[in-house]
NUPA-288999 format. One record per residue: residue number from 1; x, z, y of N, C-alpha, C in turn. Coordinates in steps of 0.05 Angstrom, whole numbers, plus 5000, padded with zeros to 4 digits. Atoms other than C-alpha are relative to their C-alpha. Layout:
BEGIN
ATOM   marse    n.X    n.Z    n.Y   ca.X   ca.Z   ca.Y    c.X    c.Z    c.Y
ATOM     NUM      X      Z      Y      X      Z      Y      X      Z      Y
...
This chain:
BEGIN
ATOM   marse    n.X    n.Z    n.Y   ca.X   ca.Z   ca.Y    c.X    c.Z    c.Y
ATOM       1   5017   5002   4981   5002   4998   4997   5022   5002   5028
ATOM       2   4988   5008   4979   5024   4983   5063   4993   5023   5030
ATOM       3   4994   4981   4993   5038   5040   5115   4989   4989   5025
ATOM       4   5000   5010   4979   5000   5022   5175   4996   5024   5013
ATOM       5   4982   4979   4993   5015   5082   5202   5014   4987   5025
ATOM       6   4963   5015   4998   5087   5061   5210   4993   4979   5020
ATOM       7   5003   5040   4984   5063   4983   5231   4988   5014   5029
ATOM       8   5018   4994   4973   5017   5015   5287   5025   5009   5025
ATOM       9   4986   4997   4983   5069   5051   5320   5019   4987   5012
ATOM      10   4977   5017   4995   5120   4994   5311   4989   4979   5030
ATOM      11   5007   5016   4978   5062   4955   5345   5003   5004   5031
ATOM      12   4994   4985   4964   5049   5000   5410   5025   4996   5017
ATOM      13   4976   4991   4985   5123   5007   5422   5000   4972   5006
ATOM      14   4995   5025   4994   5125   4934   5426   4984   4987   5021
ATOM      15   5025   5011   4976   5062   4921   5473   5013   5012   5023
ATOM      16   4994   4986   4974   5086   4981   5515   5026   4985   5015
ATOM      17   4976   5002   4997   5156   4945   5514   4997   4968   5017
ATOM      18   5011   5029   4995   5127   4873   5537   4981   5011   5029
ATOM      19   5031   4990   4976   5079   4918   5600   5031   4987   5020
ATOM      20   4989   5004   4977   5149   4906   5639   5016   4976   5003
ATOM      21   4988   5021   5013   5184   4854   5599   4982   4976   4992
ATOM      22   5020   5026   5017   5136   4788   5588   5013   4989   4981
ATOM      23   4979   5025   5022   5204   4756   5550   4990   5005   4971
ATOM      24   5007   4978   5027   5178   4814   5496   4976   4991   4982
ATOM      25   5023   5010   5025   5103   4784   5468   4990   5000   4991
ATOM      26   4996   5020   5028   5125   4740   5416   5006   5023   4978
ATOM      27   4989   4985   5017   5162   4806   5388   4973   5019   4989
ATOM      28   5014   4990   5009   5094   4844   5396   4981   4985   4971
ATOM      29   5021   5022   5017   5054   4781   5373   5006   4996   4972
ATOM      30   4990   4995   5030   5089   4785   5307   5000   5021   4993
ATOM      31   4996   4965   5005   5093   4859   5298   4958   4998   4993
ATOM      32   5022   5004   4992   5008   4842   5312   4993   4980   4966
ATOM      33   5005   5014   5011   5009   4786   5263   4998   5014   4973
ATOM      34   5000   4985   5028   5038   4826   5209   4977   5029   4991
ATOM      35   5016   4973   4999   4996   4895   5219   4971   4977   4989
ATOM      36   5027   5004   5006   4931   4845   5217   5000   4972   4987
ATOM      37   4993   5022   5015   4960   4798   5169   4981   4971   5007
ATOM      38   5003   5034   4988   4944   4730   5206   5015   4991   5002
ATOM      39   4983   5015   4997   4975   4672   5212   5016   4993   5022
ATOM      40   4999   4988   4973   4978   4670   5284   4985   5018   5024
ATOM      41   5012   4971   4988   4965   4720   5345   5009   4983   5024
ATOM      42   5012   5016   4977   4957   4703   5423   4996   5021   5017
ATOM      43   5012   4987   4984   4962   4739   5488   4981   4979   5014
ATOM      44   5002   5025   5002   4909   4691   5519   4989   5014   5024
ATOM      45   5018   4998   4973   4873   4692   5591   4976   4981   5008
ATOM      46   5029   5016   4988   4794   4671   5610   5003   5008   5015
ATOM      47   5016   5007   4967   4773   4654   5675   4965   5003   4994
ATOM      48   5033   5013   5007   4694   4650   5663   4995   4984   5024
ATOM      49   5002   5010   4980   4692   4625   5736   5005   4983   5001
ATOM      50   4994   5035   5009   4724   4557   5717   5004   4990   4977
ATOM      51   4998   5012   5038   4712   4560   5640   5032   4996   4995
ATOM      52   4977   5015   5005   4782   4558   5631   5020   5029   4993
ATOM      53   4978   4984   5013   4835   4596   5579   5028   4985   4996
ATOM      54   4969   5005   5000   4908   4600   5583   5012   5021   4986
ATOM      55   4988   4984   5020   4956   4620   5524   5023   5008   5017
ATOM      56   4986   4981   4987   5005   4666   5550   5032   4997   4989
ATOM      57   4977   4993   5011   5049   4677   5503   4981   4996   4967
ATOM      58   5006   5000   5026   5044   4661   5430   5014   5001   4972
ATOM      59   4997   4997   5031   5059   4675   5349   4992   4981   4998
ATOM      60   5012   5018   5033   5056   4621   5300   4982   4971   5000
ATOM      61   5023   5031   5002   5017   4561   5342   5023   4994   5007
ATOM      62   4989   5023   4984   5042   4494   5360   5000   4991   5022
ATOM      63   5015   5016   4979   5043   4467   5426   4970   4990   5004
ATOM      64   5018   5007   4999   4993   4425   5408   4961   5013   5000
ATOM      65   5011   4977   5018   4952   4488   5370   4983   5015   5031
ATOM      66   5004   4974   4972   4958   4527   5439   4984   4976   5028
ATOM      67   5019   5022   4975   4931   4462   5488   4979   4999   4982
ATOM      68   5027   4998   5016   4874   4458   5445   4978   5017   5006
ATOM      69   5015   4977   4989   4858   4529   5448   4986   4999   5031
ATOM      70   5000   5000   4962   4861   4519   5529   4971   4981   4998
ATOM      71   5019   5019   4987   4811   4459   5521   4982   5001   4991
ATOM      72   5024   4998   5010   4764   4479   5474   4985   5017   5004
ATOM      73   5002   4969   4988   4750   4552   5502   4977   4989   5012
ATOM      74   5026   5021   4984   4698   4506   5553   4978   5002   4982
ATOM      75   5021   5011   5010   4655   4493   5497   4991   5025   4978
ATOM      76   5003   4974   5023   4664   4556   5451   4970   5016   4999
ATOM      77   5030   4989   5002   4593   4583   5429   5012   5028   5005
ATOM      78   4991   4961   5010   4634   4656   5406   5004   5004   5033
ATOM      79   5001   4992   4970   4660   4656   5478   4974   5002   5021
ATOM      80   5026   5007   4982   4591   4640   5515   4985   5032   4984
ATOM      81   5008   4977   4999   4574   4705   5475   5012   5027   4999
ATOM      82   4978   4975   4982   4629   4749   5494   4990   5001   5012
ATOM      83   5004   4990   4962   4610   4740   5564   4980   5022   5001
ATOM      84   5017   4992   5003   4550   4774   5539   5003   5043   5008
ATOM      85   4993   4986   5000   4586   4834   5536   5023   5018   5022
ATOM      86   4989   4989   4974   4615   4849   5601   4996   5022   5002
ATOM      87   5011   4970   4992   4575   4908   5613   5023   5020   4990
ATOM      88   4994   4975   5014   4609   4952   5564   5035   4996   5009
ATOM      89   4975   5000   4992   4688   4928   5598   5015   4989   4978
ATOM      90   4970   5014   5020   4725   4900   5537   4968   4983   4976
ATOM      91   5016   5003   5026   4703   4857   5469   5014   5000   4995
ATOM      92   4990   4997   5025   4718   4868   5396   4995   4995   4983
ATOM      93   5026   5007   5026   4698   4826   5342   5009   4970   4983
ATOM      94   4991   5027   5010   4698   4767   5314   4976   4969   5001
ATOM      95   5018   5009   4980   4656   4697   5319   4966   5009   4980
ATOM      96   5039   4996   5022   4598   4723   5250   4997   5032   5009
ATOM      97   5016   4971   4989   4588   4788   5291   4977   4994   5030
ATOM      98   5026   5013   4971   4553   4743   5354   4995   4983   4981
ATOM      99   5019   5014   5004   4520   4688   5319   4999   5003   4956
ATOM     100   4992   4996   5024   4507   4675   5245   5027   4973   4983
ATOM     101   4977   5016   5020   4568   4645   5198   4985   4968   5006
ATOM     102   5006   5033   5008   4536   4572   5184   5004   4993   5018
ATOM     103   5012   5003   4975   4507   4572   5253   5036   4984   5020
ATOM     104   4976   5009   4990   4585   4566   5283   5018   4989   4980
ATOM     105   4980   5032   5017   4615   4520   5231   4991   4985   5003
ATOM     106   5019   5019   4993   4565   4473   5249   5007   4989   5030
ATOM     107   4995   5000   4969   4590   4475   5320   5031   4971   5003
ATOM     108   4974   5008   4987   4643   4424   5352   5024   5000   4998
ATOM     109   4983   4979   4991   4694   4468   5371   5011   5008   4957
ATOM     110   4986   4982   5015   4695   4506   5297   5023   4965   4980
ATOM     111   4993   5018   5009   4705   4429   5267   5023   4987   5018
ATOM     112   4994   5011   4980   4747   4402   5322   5033   5018   5009
ATOM     113   4978   4988   4992   4792   4454   5336   5015   5020   4978
ATOM     114   4984   4983   5028   4800   4515   5281   5001   4989   4976
ATOM     115   4989   5017   5030   4792   4474   5209   5022   4987   5015
ATOM     116   4983   5028   5008   4838   4416   5244   5022   5018   5008
ATOM     117   4973   4997   4992   4891   4465   5267   5004   5029   4977
ATOM     118   4995   4979   5026   4883   4515   5198   4986   5027   5009
ATOM     119   5007   4986   4999   4848   4567   5231   4978   5004   4976
ATOM     120   5037   5002   5012   4785   4594   5188   4986   5023   5006
ATOM     121   5012   4974   4990   4775   4662   5209   5015   5011   5027
ATOM     122   4992   4986   4977   4778   4698   5279   4995   5023   5006
ATOM     123   5016   4975   4986   4776   4767   5317   5028   4993   5034
ATOM     124   4986   5001   4966   4801   4777   5389   4993   5029   5008
ATOM     125   5003   4975   4979   4800   4846   5433   5008   4982   5023
ATOM     126   5006   5020   4973   4784   4814   5503   5000   5032   5021
ATOM     127   5010   4977   4974   4783   4864   5578   4985   4987   5023
ATOM     128   5012   5012   4969   4737   4846   5634   5021   5013   5020
ATOM     129   4990   4984   4969   4775   4856   5698   4975   4999   5019
ATOM     130   5015   5007   4983   4743   4870   5750   5000   4969   5025
ATOM     131   5001   5025   4980   4764   4806   5790   4994   4982   4985
ATOM     132   5010   5023   5022   4740   4766   5731   5009   4990   4980
ATOM     133   4969   5007   5025   4805   4759   5686   4989   5010   4985
ATOM     134   5007   4974   5022   4788   4775   5618   5027   4995   4978
ATOM     135   4965   5000   5018   4865   4783   5585   4988   5007   4976
ATOM     136   5003   4989   5023   4868   4796   5511   5017   4987   4972
ATOM     137   4987   5002   5025   4888   4793   5439   4985   4980   4980
ATOM     138   5018   5012   5023   4867   4737   5397   5019   4991   4975
ATOM     139   4975   5002   5018   4890   4729   5323   4983   4974   4983
ATOM     140   5015   5017   5015   4869   4674   5268   5013   5006   4969
ATOM     141   4995   5008   5037   4876   4671   5192   4991   4967   4983
ATOM     142   5007   5033   5013   4881   4608   5152   4977   4998   4970
ATOM     143   5018   5000   5011   4831   4582   5105   5021   5012   4961
ATOM     144   4986   4978   5030   4843   4624   5030   5000   5018   5009
ATOM     145   4995   4973   4990   4851   4685   5073   4963   5013   5003
ATOM     146   5027   4999   4994   4790   4725   5071   4998   5020   5034
ATOM     147   5010   4993   4962   4751   4746   5142   5012   5031   5007
ATOM     148   5004   4967   4987   4771   4806   5191   4989   5016   4986
ATOM     149   5020   4984   5012   4741   4862   5155   4990   5024   5014
ATOM     150   5008   4975   4983   4712   4927   5189   5027   5021   5005
ATOM     151   4968   4985   4994   4776   4965   5181   5019   4981   5013
ATOM     152   4967   5014   4981   4818   4901   5219   4990   4999   5025
ATOM     153   5009   5013   4989   4769   4902   5266   4992   5042   5023
ATOM     154   4994   4979   4988   4768   4979   5282   5022   5006   5006
ATOM     155   4968   4990   4997   4845   4978   5277   4999   4983   5033
ATOM     156   5003   5023   4981   4831   4916   5329   4995   5010   5035
ATOM     157   5015   4979   4973   4783   4972   5381   5028   5020   5007
ATOM     158   4985   4981   4989   4837   5018   5376   5018   4987   5020
ATOM     159   4988   5016   4980   4886   4973   5417   4992   5007   5025
ATOM     160   4998   5010   4975   4847   4964   5468   4994   5010   5019
ATOM     161   4993   4988   4980   4855   5019   5514   5035   5003   5012
ATOM     162   4981   5005   4994   4925   5007   5503   4999   4970   5013
ATOM     163   4996   5030   4982   4920   4930   5522   4994   5004   5024
ATOM     164   5017   5000   4967   4876   4951   5587   5027   5003   5014
ATOM     165   4975   4993   4986   4937   4997   5605   5019   4984   4999
ATOM     166   4983   5020   4997   4987   4949   5593   4998   4967   5022
ATOM     167   5002   5024   4980   4958   4894   5622   4998   5005   5038
ATOM     168   4998   4986   4963   4946   4936   5695   5027   4995   5009
ATOM     169   4969   4996   4995   5022   4951   5688   5018   4990   5001
ATOM     170   4981   5024   4995   5035   4888   5683   5008   4982   5027
ATOM     171   5007   5013   4975   5000   4859   5738   5012   5014   5028
ATOM     172   4988   4987   4983   5024   4913   5787   5033   5000   4991
ATOM     173   4971   5001   5004   5092   4905   5755   5005   4971   5008
ATOM     174   4993   5023   4991   5092   4827   5770   4996   4989   5024
ATOM     175   5010   5002   4959   5055   4841   5847   5033   5014   5008
ATOM     176   4978   4982   4991   5115   4887   5859   5025   4980   4989
ATOM     177   4975   5011   5006   5171   4835   5832   4991   4966   5022
ATOM     178   4993   5025   4971   5142   4775   5876   5005   5006   5019
ATOM     179   4996   4999   4972   5134   4816   5936   5037   5008   5011
ATOM     180   4962   4995   4993   5207   4836   5928   5016   4981   5000
ATOM     181   4995   5017   4989   5224   4768   5918   5001   4984   5021
ATOM     182   5013   5015   4971   5186   4743   5978   5017   5006   5018
ATOM     183   4987   4989   4973   5220   4790   6019   5022   5001   5007
ATOM     184   4980   5008   5015   5282   4775   5986   5013   4963   5020
ATOM     185   4999   5018   4999   5274   4711   5999   4991   4991   5043
ATOM     186   5011   5002   4982   5239   4715   6069   5040   5013   5019
ATOM     187   4993   5000   4985   5302   4750   6092   5035   4983   5006
ATOM     188   4988   5016   5014   5346   4702   6057   4998   4974   5028
ATOM     189   5003   5016   4974   5320   4648   6110   5003   5005   5029
ATOM     190   4982   4982   4973   5332   4704   6173   5024   5002   5005
ATOM     191   4963   5001   5001   5409   4698   6157   5008   5026   4993
ATOM     192   4995   4971   5000   5396   4775   6146   5015   5008   4967
ATOM     193   4982   4984   5020   5452   4803   6090   4986   5027   5002
ATOM     194   5019   4973   5002   5409   4863   6064   5002   5010   4980
ATOM     195   5004   4994   5030   5420   4908   6008   4980   5030   5006
ATOM     196   5017   4976   4994   5380   4975   6001   5014   5018   4982
ATOM     197   4992   4989   5020   5396   5036   5976   4990   5032   4992
ATOM     198   5013   4976   5019   5380   5103   5929   5011   5025   5024
ATOM     199   4994   4976   4979   5386   5174   5962   5029   5011   4991
ATOM     200   4970   4998   5008   5459   5178   5938   5009   4978   5012
ATOM     201   4989   5013   4997   5477   5119   5970   5015   4974   4975
ATOM     202   4980   5018   5025   5489   5069   5908   4973   4976   5006
ATOM     203   5020   5021   4995   5457   5000   5920   4989   4990   4980
ATOM     204   5020   5002   5008   5391   4987   5890   4994   4963   5003
ATOM     205   5002   5026   4992   5387   4916   5914   5018   4988   5010
ATOM     206   4974   5023   4980   5434   4853   5951   4987   4977   5003
ATOM     207   5011   5027   4993   5405   4795   5976   5026   4980   4993
ATOM     208   4985   5017   5003   5442   4731   5972   5023   4994   5018
ATOM     209   4986   4992   4970   5472   4732   6044   5020   5030   4995
ATOM     210   4989   4969   5006   5499   4805   6028   5018   4992   4970
ATOM     211   4981   5006   5030   5534   4776   5962   5020   4993   5011
ATOM     212   4983   5019   4993   5566   4726   5995   5027   5005   5015
ATOM     213   4985   4986   4975   5596   4767   6050   5021   5029   4987
ATOM     214   4979   4993   5013   5633   4818   6006   5009   4994   4972
ATOM     215   5003   5008   5022   5639   4778   5941   5030   4998   5007
ATOM     216   4974   4995   4998   5713   4769   5961   5008   5034   5006
ATOM     217   4982   4977   5005   5728   4843   5966   5022   5007   5032
ATOM     218   4978   4987   4981   5772   4839   6033   4997   5022   5014
ATOM     219   5015   4973   4991   5728   4882   6077   4993   5023   4989
ATOM     220   5024   4986   5015   5676   4907   6031   4994   5003   4974
ATOM     221   5007   5015   5025   5660   4909   5968   4982   5012   4991
ATOM     222   5026   4972   5007   5607   4943   5911   5022   4990   4971
ATOM     223   4983   4990   5019   5636   4973   5848   4986   5021   4986
ATOM     224   5010   4989   5010   5593   5005   5804   4970   5012   5015
ATOM     225   5032   4993   4981   5525   5000   5849   5018   5027   5020
ATOM     226   4991   4980   4976   5574   5035   5908   5031   4979   5016
ATOM     227   4986   5016   4984   5601   5003   5967   5025   5017   5018
ATOM     228   4977   5006   4993   5676   5003   5978   5022   4993   5022
ATOM     229   4987   5011   4989   5717   5004   6038   5024   5000   4987
ATOM     230   4966   5001   5012   5795   4986   6044   5015   5020   5008
ATOM     231   4986   4982   5006   5818   5048   6066   4987   5016   5002
ATOM     232   5000   4979   4995   5816   5120   6065   4976   5015   5023
ATOM     233   5012   4994   4985   5790   5125   6133   4977   4987   5006
ATOM     234   5000   5013   5004   5754   5075   6132   4964   5009   4992
ATOM     235   5008   4995   5039   5718   5100   6060   4981   5026   5018
ATOM     236   5014   4958   4991   5701   5176   6097   4984   4987   5018
ATOM     237   5020   4998   4980   5663   5137   6155   4973   4986   4987
ATOM     238   5017   5004   5012   5627   5096   6118   4986   5011   4979
ATOM     239   5014   4970   5031   5603   5153   6057   4986   5015   5029
ATOM     240   5015   4990   4985   5587   5185   6122   4973   4992   5018
ATOM     241   5022   5016   4994   5539   5137   6152   4980   4982   4982
ATOM     242   5009   5012   5023   5510   5108   6090   4984   5032   4989
ATOM     243   5012   4967   5008   5492   5186   6058   4985   5013   5021
ATOM     244   5026   4990   4977   5464   5210   6132   4970   4989   5000
ATOM     245   5028   5021   4991   5419   5149   6137   4979   5009   4969
ATOM     246   5024   4992   5036   5391   5164   6045   4999   5030   5000
ATOM     247   5002   4985   4993   5395   5222   6063   4965   5012   5012
ATOM     248   5017   5003   4985   5342   5216   6114   4977   4984   4987
ATOM     249   5025   5020   5005   5302   5166   6091   4991   5016   4963
ATOM     250   5017   4989   5021   5286   5213   6022   4997   5021   5001
ATOM     251   5014   4985   4996   5266   5261   6060   5025   5028   5009
ATOM     252   4977   4974   5008   5329   5315   6055   5013   5001   5021
ATOM     253   4978   4982   4972   5352   5321   6129   4984   4980   5019
ATOM     254   5012   5016   4980   5324   5296   6196   5015   4980   5027
ATOM     255   4970   5019   4978   5391   5259   6214   4998   4975   4995
ATOM     256   4997   5023   5007   5394   5195   6215   5025   4981   4997
ATOM     257   4974   5004   5010   5470   5194   6220   4990   4982   5036
ATOM     258   5001   5016   4977   5492   5144   6278   5000   4962   5000
ATOM     259   5018   5019   5016   5471   5084   6233   5010   4976   5010
ATOM     260   4973   5035   5000   5525   5029   6258   5027   5009   4990
ATOM     261   4974   4992   4992   5590   5019   6247   5008   4978   4990
ATOM     262   4986   5009   5014   5655   4970   6238   5013   5000   4991
ATOM     263   4971   4999   5018   5698   4954   6181   5020   4979   5002
ATOM     264   4982   5009   4986   5761   4925   6192   5014   4985   4968
ATOM     265   4990   4992   5022   5800   4892   6135   5032   4996   5016
ATOM     266   4975   5009   4994   5881   4886   6147   5010   4974   5000
ATOM     267   4997   5023   4992   5878   4818   6152   4985   4993   5025
ATOM     268   5019   5004   4978   5831   4825   6212   4971   4999   4998
ATOM     269   5035   5004   4995   5766   4808   6188   4976   5017   4996
ATOM     270   5023   4977   4987   5710   4847   6213   4967   4991   4984
ATOM     271   5018   4986   5006   5640   4874   6183   4981   5011   5012
ATOM     272   5006   4979   4986   5600   4902   6230   4959   5010   4979
ATOM     273   5029   4974   5023   5534   4951   6183   4992   5012   5016
ATOM     274   5023   4970   4994   5478   4982   6206   4980   5007   4981
ATOM     275   5025   4977   5022   5432   5030   6163   4983   5013   5008
ATOM     276   5028   4986   4983   5361   5053   6176   4993   5014   4979
ATOM     277   5002   4987   5006   5340   5104   6144   4965   4991   4987
ATOM     278   5023   5014   5013   5272   5083   6088   4983   5013   4990
ATOM     279   5007   4979   5012   5222   5120   6065   4978   4982   4980
ATOM     280   5003   5013   5015   5197   5088   6000   4977   5017   4992
ATOM     281   5025   4981   5006   5128   5114   5964   4987   4978   4963
ATOM     282   5021   5016   5024   5100   5098   5890   5025   4983   4980
ATOM     283   4986   5009   5029   5167   5076   5853   5024   5021   4995
ATOM     284   4988   4982   5019   5203   5116   5799   5024   5014   5011
ATOM     285   4977   4989   4981   5254   5165   5833   5029   5004   4999
ATOM     286   4971   5016   4997   5314   5134   5804   4993   4977   5012
ATOM     287   4990   5037   4990   5303   5075   5835   4982   4994   5023
ATOM     288   5002   5005   4980   5276   5091   5902   5012   4994   5030
ATOM     289   4983   5003   4989   5299   5059   5962   5003   5018   5019
ATOM     290   5002   4983   4978   5316   5109   6013   5014   4986   5024
ATOM     291   4982   5006   4974   5362   5072   6067   4993   4963   5005
ATOM     292   5004   5038   5007   5358   4986   6085   5034   5000   5018
ATOM     293   4965   5000   4987   5438   4971   6102   5000   4960   5006
ATOM     294   5008   5033   4989   5445   4901   6145   5038   5004   5007
ATOM     295   4970   5016   4997   5514   4865   6147   4997   4975   5015
ATOM     296   4997   5026   4984   5542   4817   6195   5024   4987   5004
ATOM     297   4985   5014   4997   5601   4779   6219   5006   4991   5036
ATOM     298   5005   5005   4973   5624   4777   6298   4993   4971   4997
ATOM     299   5004   5024   4996   5624   4701   6283   4955   5001   5001
ATOM     300   5024   5001   5008   5549   4702   6263   4981   5028   5014
ATOM     301   5015   4970   4983   5526   4768   6311   4973   4993   5007
ATOM     302   5030   5012   4983   5483   4734   6363   4993   4989   4986
ATOM     303   5007   5023   5002   5472   4673   6330   4970   5010   4970
ATOM     304   5026   4988   5003   5433   4718   6274   4981   5020   5010
ATOM     305   5021   4976   4978   5398   4766   6327   4982   4982   5009
ATOM     306   5015   5013   4981   5375   4701   6363   4978   4988   4985
ATOM     307   5018   5015   5013   5352   4664   6304   4970   5023   4979
ATOM     308   5021   4982   5001   5316   4732   6281   4981   5002   5018
ATOM     309   5021   4991   4975   5283   4739   6354   4978   4974   5001
ATOM     310   5022   5023   4990   5252   4666   6344   4987   5000   4984
ATOM     311   5019   4981   5022   5221   4687   6275   4982   5009   5007
ATOM     312   5024   4974   4995   5188   4751   6293   4988   4995   5019
ATOM     313   5012   4999   4981   5176   4733   6360   4995   4974   5020
ATOM     314   4994   5025   5002   5177   4656   6370   5013   5001   5033
ATOM     315   4990   4998   4984   5232   4676   6428   5016   4973   5017
ATOM     316   4981   5027   4993   5266   4605   6468   5024   5008   4995
ATOM     317   4973   4998   4988   5333   4599   6471   5006   5009   5022
ATOM     318   4995   4984   4965   5334   4614   6547   4996   5033   4993
ATOM     319   5010   4970   5012   5294   4680   6521   5013   5021   4984
ATOM     320   4981   4977   5014   5343   4701   6464   5019   5008   5013
ATOM     321   4971   4988   4977   5402   4692   6519   4999   5025   5017
ATOM     322   5001   4977   4984   5369   4736   6570   4995   5023   4987
ATOM     323   5007   4972   5013   5340   4784   6519   5033   5020   4988
ATOM     324   4977   4980   5008   5414   4802   6498   5018   5008   5019
ATOM     325   4991   4980   4977   5436   4806   6561   4991   5032   5012
ATOM     326   5014   4982   4987   5383   4857   6582   5010   5023   4976
ATOM     327   4995   4980   5008   5402   4889   6518   5024   5017   4997
ATOM     328   4976   4982   4992   5476   4909   6541   4992   5011   5016
ATOM     329   5009   4976   4976   5442   4942   6596   4997   4982   5025
ATOM     330   5000   5017   4990   5442   4879   6645   4976   4998   5014
ATOM     331   5012   5006   4975   5393   4875   6713   5001   4978   4996
ATOM     332   5012   5039   4999   5356   4811   6730   5017   4998   5016
ATOM     333   4986   5018   4983   5412   4799   6783   5020   4999   4990
ATOM     334   4976   5004   5007   5466   4812   6743   5002   4975   4981
ATOM     335   5016   5035   5017   5437   4753   6689   4996   4989   5021
ATOM     336   5000   5017   4972   5431   4721   6756   5018   4990   4999
ATOM     337   4984   5005   4999   5484   4719   6763   5025   4981   4977
ATOM     338   4986   5007   5024   5522   4713   6694   4988   4975   4992
ATOM     339   4998   5039   5015   5489   4648   6672   4983   4984   5016
ATOM     340   5002   5021   4972   5474   4618   6747   4971   4991   5001
ATOM     341   5031   5001   4996   5397   4616   6759   4994   5025   5003
ATOM     342   5011   4988   4974   5348   4645   6810   4987   5025   4989
ATOM     343   5011   4969   4999   5325   4727   6802   4967   4993   4988
ATOM     344   5033   4996   5004   5258   4702   6795   5001   4984   4973
ATOM     345   5002   5020   5027   5270   4648   6734   5006   5028   4978
ATOM     346   4992   4977   5017   5304   4713   6701   4970   5019   4998
ATOM     347   5019   4979   5001   5244   4762   6718   4974   4988   4984
ATOM     348   5012   5012   5007   5194   4703   6691   5013   4990   4977
ATOM     349   4997   4995   5034   5230   4704   6622   5003   5030   5001
ATOM     350   5009   4976   5000   5230   4773   6631   4979   5007   4980
ATOM     351   5028   4995   5011   5149   4780   6625   4999   4989   4987
ATOM     352   5010   5008   5019   5146   4729   6576   5013   5021   4967
ATOM     353   4989   4981   5025   5194   4768   6529   4993   5023   4997
ATOM     354   5015   4973   5001   5163   4833   6542   4962   4989   4984
ATOM     355   5037   5003   5012   5086   4796   6528   5007   4985   4964
ATOM     356   4990   5007   5030   5120   4765   6461   5006   5024   4988
ATOM     357   4985   4972   5011   5155   4827   6439   4976   5022   4989
ATOM     358   5011   4976   5006   5098   4874   6450   5014   5031   5020
ATOM     359   4990   4975   4980   5137   4919   6500   4995   5000   5030
ATOM     360   5001   4985   4975   5137   4947   6567   5020   4996   5011
ATOM     361   4978   4989   4990   5195   4952   6607   5025   4998   4983
ATOM     362   4973   4994   5002   5281   4948   6596   4997   5017   4971
ATOM     363   4989   4983   5019   5287   5008   6553   4977   5007   4971
ATOM     364   5014   5007   5027   5221   4999   6500   5016   4964   4986
ATOM     365   4977   5021   5022   5262   4925   6486   5014   5009   4991
ATOM     366   4967   4992   5009   5326   4958   6483   4989   5013   4964
ATOM     367   4999   4991   5023   5300   5001   6425   4987   4991   4976
ATOM     368   5016   5021   5020   5261   4947   6388   5022   4991   4992
ATOM     369   4980   5015   5008   5316   4905   6384   5020   5014   5000
ATOM     370   4977   4990   5006   5368   4956   6372   4998   5013   4973
ATOM     371   5001   4992   5028   5332   4971   6308   4986   4978   4975
ATOM     372   5012   5017   5026   5316   4907   6273   5038   4988   4993
ATOM     373   4985   5016   5010   5371   4869   6233   5019   4983   5014
ATOM     374   4990   5010   4988   5432   4848   6256   5013   4999   5030
ATOM     375   5001   4978   4969   5434   4895   6316   5017   5018   5003
ATOM     376   4979   4977   4999   5490   4934   6333   5013   5013   5028
ATOM     377   4991   4993   4974   5504   4982   6384   5031   5006   5005
């Protein structure tokens, strides 16, 4: 006799592993096929609104069968009956539970899909989500095998709360991952070199631009998730700057530190560094961001700021130039003399800058600009 308790334990283990690692679904489906003595198994997603089904992952199905499953679900009488169970929040069963077996076997779906692709018996567990989507597990047995028994369906029913939980975790995980990737992509587009740090200053994430700045290790390098400078003196300054900001972001201190640092190599290379405390929520304690770190080189500092100001506030090149000089503390008459335009023109640009940035006066504008990436005091 097979040890179903042990097999179920293995099945649940692989199910929860797939929650945050979708590439492991085939391993779960392989275990499900063994437990239910099925020749094939699939994770499917049915959308009643447009009457479509997607085979998200499968075990034992060839490409043609998977595509046929997606196509024939539109006219599957079993699916029409399944939808009647929506008030229960889930469905678990087989076609013969919903209609006479001979009626189902006279259907076009049975002849053109099930029988054609070697599936004599089927069972499924589907979850009804609030957004209308119906993810679930579908199983198939070949001709000559017995139908899914009440015991099989009871065991499948036991999986329902676990499937529901895993599908929810996966939705949240993929949503977070997509938002993170979108944010990293946006920072790459703006030219900002960005890292996130945890409460003790370890690197949690690094975007492409930041990686390219420290790849050669001349001014700054990363080893075992730690940022390292080229001299002991600079390392002490770096640790002090980062750890204060991280402690503040983690809620362990109210002191954010200086927030800015200039690192130089013996060869004369320079990187400007600014760090901001960041208070996150909902992440695991060992993976919670406590600070955002921005890196810039002297050659691109002004360019990066102007590009960012244009992206965020739609400042024109002339307005970016005036904003840069205002950030340096220059008054309207000083800006007029420096770039040789009338004071009234400078004031016109200033009013436009205040309007676009939502600030009132040079002080609030200065505070806004110095808190943005690529801004260094």
